[in-house]
C-alpha positions in Angstrom: 162.4 92.8 91.4 165.8 94.0 92.5 164.4 97.5 92.9 161.4 96.4 95.1 163.2 97.2 98.5 163.7 100.7 97.2 160.0 101.0 96.1 158.9 99.8 99.5 161.0 102.1 101.4 159.8 105.0 99.5 156.1 104.1 100.3 156.9 103.7 103.9 158.7 107.1 104.2 155.6 108.8 105.2 153.6 105.9 106.9 150.6 108.0 107.9 150.1 109.4 104.4 150.5 106.1 102.8 148.0 104.4 105.3 145.4 107.1 104.6 145.8 106.8 100.8 145.5 102.9 101.0 142.3 103.3 103.2 140.8 105.9 100.8 141.4 103.6 97.6 140.3 100.5 99.5 137.1 102.1 100.5 136.5 103.0 96.9 136.8 99.5 95.7 134.7 98.2 98.5 132.0 100.5 97.2 132.6 99.3 93.7 132.1 95.7 94.7 128.9 96.3 96.7 127.3 98.5 94.0 128.2 95.9 91.5 126.2 93.4 93.3 123.4 95.8 93.7 123.4 96.6 90.0 123.4 92.8 89.2 120.4 92.4 91.5 118.3 95.1 89.9 119.2 93.7 86.5 116.9 90.8 87.3 119.3 88.2 86.0 119.7 89.6 82.6 123.3 88.6 82.6 122.5 84.8 82.9 119.4 84.6 80.8 119.5 82.0 78.0 120.6 83.4 74.6 118.3 80.9 72.8 115.0 82.2 74.2 112.5 84.6 72.7 109.5 86.3 74.2 106.3 87.1 72.4 104.1 89.7 73.8 101.0 91.8 72.6 102.2 94.4 70.1 100.6 97.3 71.9 101.6 96.5 75.5 102.7 93.6 77.9 99.6 94.2 79.9 97.4 93.2 77.1 96.9 89.3 76.8 97.2 87.0 74.0 95.0 83.9 73.1 96.3 80.5 74.4 95.4 79.2 70.9 98.6 81.0 69.5 100.7 78.3 71.1 100.4 75.6 68.3 100.9 78.2 65.7 104.1 79.4 67.4 105.4 75.9 67.6 104.9 75.5 63.9 107.0 78.5 63.1 110.2 77.5 61.4 113.3 77.7 63.7 111.1 77.3 66.8 112.0 74.2 68.8 109.8 74.7 71.9 107.1 77.0 73.3 105.2 77.6 76.4 103.4 80.6 78.0 103.2 82.5 81.3 100.9 85.1 82.8 101.6 87.8 85.4 99.4 87.0 88.4 100.3 89.9 90.7 100.0 88.2 94.1 101.2 89.0 97.6 101.5 87.1 100.8 99.7 88.2 104.0 100.9 91.8 103.9 100.9 94.4 100.9 104.7 94.6 101.3 105.1 90.9 100.6 105.0 91.1 96.9 106.9 89.0 94.5 106.6 87.5 91.1 103.7 84.9 90.9 103.0 83.3 87.5 100.8 80.5 86.2 102.6 78.3 83.8 102.4 74.7 82.2 104.8 72.9 84.5 106.5 70.3 82.2 106.9 72.8 79.4 108.2 75.5 81.6 110.8 73.4 83.3 112.2 72.1 79.9 112.6 75.7 78.7 114.2 76.7 82.1 116.8 73.9 82.8 118.6 76.5 85.1 115.9 76.1 87.7 117.1 73.1 89.7 114.3 71.0 91.3 114.7 67.7 93.1 113.2 64.9 91.1 110.5 63.9 93.7 109.5 67.5 94.0 109.3 68.0 90.4 106.9 65.0 89.9 104.9 66.1 92.9 104.4 69.5 91.5 103.6 68.4 88.0 100.9 66.0 89.3 99.4 68.4 91.7 97.0 71.0 90.1 96.9 73.1 93.3 100.7 72.9 93.9 103.3 75.6 93.6 107.0 75.7 92.7 108.7 78.5 94.8 112.2 79.9 94.7 114.7 79.1 97.5 114.9 82.8 98.6 111.3 83.4 98.8 110.8 80.1 100.6 113.5 81.1 103.2 112.1 84.8 103.5 108.7 83.3 104.8 109.9 80.1 106.2 108.0 77.8 103.8 108.6 74.2 103.6 107.6 71.5 101.1 104.0 70.6 102.1 103.0 73.9 103.6 99.6 75.4 102.4 100.1 79.0 101.3 97.4 81.6 100.8 98.2 84.1 98.1 96.1 87.3 97.7 95.5 88.0 94.0 96.1 91.8 93.1 94.9 91.4 89.6 93.0 88.1 89.2 89.9 87.1 91.3 88.5 83.6 91.6 85.1 82.8 90.1 83.5 82.9 93.4 84.8 86.5 93.9 87.3 85.7 96.5 90.9 87.2 96.2 92.5 84.4 98.1 94.2 81.6 96.2 95.5 78.6 98.3 98.5 76.6 97.1 100.5 73.7 98.4 104.3 74.1 98.3 105.1 71.0 96.3 108.7 71.9 95.3 111.4 74.5 95.9 114.0 75.4 93.2 117.4 76.9 93.4 119.5 78.6 90.5 122.0 76.6 88.5 124.3 79.6 88.8 124.6 82.9 90.5 122.3 85.5 89.1 119.2 83.1 88.6 116.1 84.6 90.2 115.2 82.7 93.3 112.3 84.8 94.4 109.6 83.5 92.0 106.4 81.5 92.6 104.9 79.3 89.8 101.7 77.3 89.8 99.5 75.5 87.2 97.9 77.5 84.4 95.2 74.9 84.0 94.1 75.4 87.6 94.3 79.2 87.2 92.3 79.2 83.9 89.5 77.2 85.3 89.2 79.1 88.7 89.5 82.7 87.5 86.6 85.0 87.3 87.3 86.1 83.7 90.0 86.2 80.9 89.7 82.4 80.3 92.1 81.0 77.5 94.1 84.2 77.5 98.0 84.2 78.5 100.4 87.1 79.3 103.3 86.1 77.0 105.0 83.2 75.2 108.4 81.9 75.7 110.1 80.2 72.8 113.4 78.3 72.3 115.0 78.8 68.8 117.2 76.2 67.2 119.9 78.7 66.4 120.4 81.9 68.4 122.1 83.5 65.4 118.7 83.3 63.6 116.7 85.0 66.5 115.8 88.1 64.5 114.6 86.2 61.6 112.5 83.9 63.7 111.1 86.9 65.6 110.2 88.5 62.3 108.4 85.3 61.0 106.4 85.2 64.3 105.2 88.8 64.1 104.4 88.6 60.3 102.3 85.6 61.0 100.0 87.5 63.4 100.1 90.8 61.5 96.7 92.4 60.9 95.0 90.1 63.5 93.0 90.9 66.5 96.0 90.3 68.7 99.1 91.3 66.9 102.5 90.4 68.5 106.0 91.7 69.2 108.8 89.3 69.6 112.2 90.0 71.3 114.9 88.2 73.0 114.2 87.2 76.5 117.2 89.5 77.5 115.5 92.4 76.0 112.2 91.4 77.5 113.6 91.2 81.2 115.6 94.3 80.7 112.4 96.1 79.9 111.1 94.9 83.4 114.3 96.1 85.0 114.1 99.5 83.4 110.7 100.1 85.0 112.5 100.4 88.3 115.0 102.9 86.8 118.2 103.0 85.0 120.2 101.6 88.0 123.2 100.9 86.0 123.4 104.5 84.9 122.9 105.8 88.5 125.6 103.5 89.8 128.1 104.5 87.1 127.6 108.1 87.9 128.3 107.5 91.6 131.3 105.5 91.0 132.7 107.9 88.5 132.6 110.6 91.0 134.2 108.5 93.7 137.0 107.3 91.4 137.7 110.8 90.1 138.0 111.9 93.9 140.3 109.0 94.7 142.5 109.7 91.6 143.0 113.1 92.9 144.0 111.8 96.2 146.3 109.1 95.0 147.7 111.5 92.4 148.5 114.1 95.1 150.1 111.5 97.3 152.5 110.5 94.4 153.2 114.2 93.5 154.1 115.0 97.1 156.3 111.9 97.3 158.2 112.9 94.2 158.7 116.5 95.3 160.0 115.4 98.6 162.6 113.2 96.8 163.8 115.5 94.1 167.4 115.6 95.4 167.4 111.9 95.8 166.2 111.3 92.3 169.1 113.6 91.1 171.6 111.5 93.0 170.2 108.2 91.5 170.5 109.9 88.1 174.2 110.8 88.9 174.9 107.2 90.0 173.8 106.0 86.4 170.1 105.4 86.7 168.6 106.1 83.3 165.5 108.2 82.7 163.6 105.0 81.9 164.5 103.4 85.3 163.4 106.7 87.2 160.2 106.5 85.3 159.8 102.8 86.2 160.6 103.4 89.9 158.1 106.1 90.4 155.3 104.4 88.3 156.1 101.1 90.0 155.6 102.8 93.4 152.2 104.1 92.3 151.0 100.8 90.8 152.1 98.9 94.0 150.2 101.3 96.2 147.1 101.1 94.0 147.3 97.3 93.6 147.7 96.6 97.3 144.9 99.1 98.3 142.6 98.2 95.4 143.1 94.5 95.9 142.3 94.7 99.5 139.2 96.7 98.7 137.9 94.2 96.2 138.6 91.3 98.4 136.9 93.0 101.4 134.0 94.0 99.2 133.6 90.4 97.8 133.7 89.1 101.4 130.9 91.5 102.5 128.8 90.5 99.4 129.3 86.8 100.1 129.2 86.7 104.0 126.9 89.5 104.5 124.4 88.5 101.8 121.4 90.3 100.6 121.1 93.5 102.8 117.3 93.7 102.2 116.7 90.3 103.7 115.8 88.2 100.6 114.0 90.9 98.7 116.5 91.0 96.0 116.3 88.3 93.1 120.0 87.8 93.5 122.9 89.3 95.3 126.5 88.4 94.1 129.5 90.1 92.5 129.5 89.2 88.8 132.8 87.9 87.5 132.9 90.6 84.7 132.6 93.3 87.4 135.4 91.6 89.4 137.7 91.6 86.4 136.6 95.3 85.6 137.6 96.1 89.2 141.0 94.5 88.7 141.5 96.5 85.6 140.4 99.8 87.3 142.9 99.1 90.1 145.8 99.1 87.5 144.3 101.9 85.7 144.2 103.9 88.8 147.8 103.2 89.6 148.9 104.2 86.3 146.8 107.4 86.0 147.8 108.6 89.5 151.5 107.9 89.0 152.2 108.8 85.3 152.5 112.5 85.6 154.8 112.4 88.7 156.8 109.8 87.0 157.2 111.9 83.8 158.3 114.7 85.9 160.9 112.7 87.8 162.2 111.3 84.4 162.7 114.9 82.9 164.4 116.1 86.1 167.7 117.8 85.4 170.5 116.5 87.6 171.8 120.1 88.2 168.2 121.3 89.2 167.8 118.3 91.4 171.1 118.6 93.2 170.4 122.3 94.1 167.6 121.0 96.3 169.7 118.4 98.2 
């Protein structure tokens, strides 16, 4: 700490250069935080999905249904604690652009398997007891201004009613919110029993099954038991972890993670060059001073520490400022699409990675100039005084 004043004075020697370097690094980390939130949104909550849940779909494709009669057989598989099912409805509200996840489910079973969906007790009871009722996510309710008790018409894009109509009407009985950040709050659930009786065709078929296993460590074994049980049947199955299932949905959008990593890599490489050039110029300007310090008894290690400390401080202040500003924009600004994204937040893992990158940038941009200063000959340095 006793050398801190010297480090600060060196950083303030060229105030304009230091300011622009700080701004460049800060902007890079603002971008890092914002893109981290976007990546988490397009991951569809993969990072917060329960590790004890499996999903069973048709072996050929998700779009092919399974018989509802499979439910009891799945519950009898060793290692399975609970099971329920869901089906993709493919609905929209008023306009073709207003599409979101709409699924018929069995309410009590579904809520037991998804405790991360927080529903007020009165609303929970109302939804379970109302065949024509719906449970909607907080974000989708805010997006369309829905309140408990509102009657909502949903246009079916896949399923028609038995009377030929595409319009399905529901009463908003309950609104849920996520137990933690990352839980998808843009979904719409209604009663499978009502759906199964009212649809024109496909009775007693479901889209997929969700299962809770007793021990997540045995998930692969349980999945194999399930698929073996239905092998060579008319409806063969494929069972995976729910994380893999949802990741498959996310990948249909595109490998957003890879795209964002490519963008950030290019940005950080550029910023590394900027910060490295700043430190190199700073050391070149102080060659004579560094030689004097060595003459006064400063060891090579201390010279290395001074220059590297200067680089780490510059990166730490600029990167920390950028991460803080980025986090503020994500929290205060919220979803830039206006509630279209399932979630919009900066994951803790990304924040920690950002802090690591801040220190890595400081080290990488300062190590070469610091080594050059450490190896400087006193005689060569004094010649430039």
